[in-house]
N, C-alpha and C positions, 0 to 999 in steps of 0.2 A: 574094283568096286568095293566100297566100304559097307560092311554089314553093321547097321545100328540096331540095337536091341530093344528100342522103345519108340513109341510115337512121340514126336517132338512137341505135339500140342497137348495131348491128354495123358501121356506117360504110360499108355497101355503097353504091356510086354509084347514084343514082336521078335520071338526067337527066329533063328535061321530058317526053320521049316514053316513059318507062319504063312498062311494064305491071305492074311489081312494086311501084310506089309506092302506099302506103295512107296515108290521113290521117284524123284525128279532126275534130271540129267546130272545134277551135282551130288547125288546120293542123299539129299535131304529125305528123311523117312517119316512117314505118317501112316496111321491106320486107315483102312478103307472108309470107315465111318466118318472120320474127320475130313478126309479128302472130299467125300461126297456132300457132307452136310455143312461143314464149317468153311472149308477152303474153296469149294466149288471148282476143283481141279486147277487151282492157281497156287503155285508154291509161294508162300509168303517171303521166302528168302531170295529166290532168283526169278520168279515169274514163270517158270516152266510148268508144263503139265506133268501128270503122274502116270506111271505104268506099274504093273505088279512087279514086285521085287523077285528076282529068281532066287531059288534055293542054292546055296553053295554046297557042292558034293562033299560028303564026309571026308574023303581023302584029302581035300584042300583046306579043311577047317583048321588043322594044326599049323599048316604053312601060312595060311592067310586067315587068322582068327578074327572074330567080330570085334568091333571097337569096344573097349572096356568101360570108358567113361560115358555117361549119359549126355545126350543133347536134349535139353528140355527148355523150350521157349514157347509157352502158350500164346496163342493168337487171341488177343482180347479185342482189339479193333485195328483194322489194317486198311487204310485208304488204297494201298496198292492192289489189294484183292478186289475191292469195289470197282476200281478203274479198269481192271483187266479181265474180269469174269466173262464178259461178252466177246472177248477176242480169242480166236483160235490160238492155242499155245505156239504153233509154228509161225505165227505172225506178231507175237508180242514183242 
């Protein structure tokens, strides 16, 4: 699992220990607020739903460090979201 340290939409910091970090099946990372209010539980990259990102234990952070570069792709308008918001993530 890739630990991304910011929300891809609003750029909010999401450190390893953040309770606000949400991920999809491909590790796309967004804050809980963006997932709930902007994305409506539809990943704009892959169409999956979101779950709370687990915290990586300290002993593994050195061996498997968080991603160093930022992924920042604000969602301005996304027809994909509109099309899939009413479909269960398991059926998209």
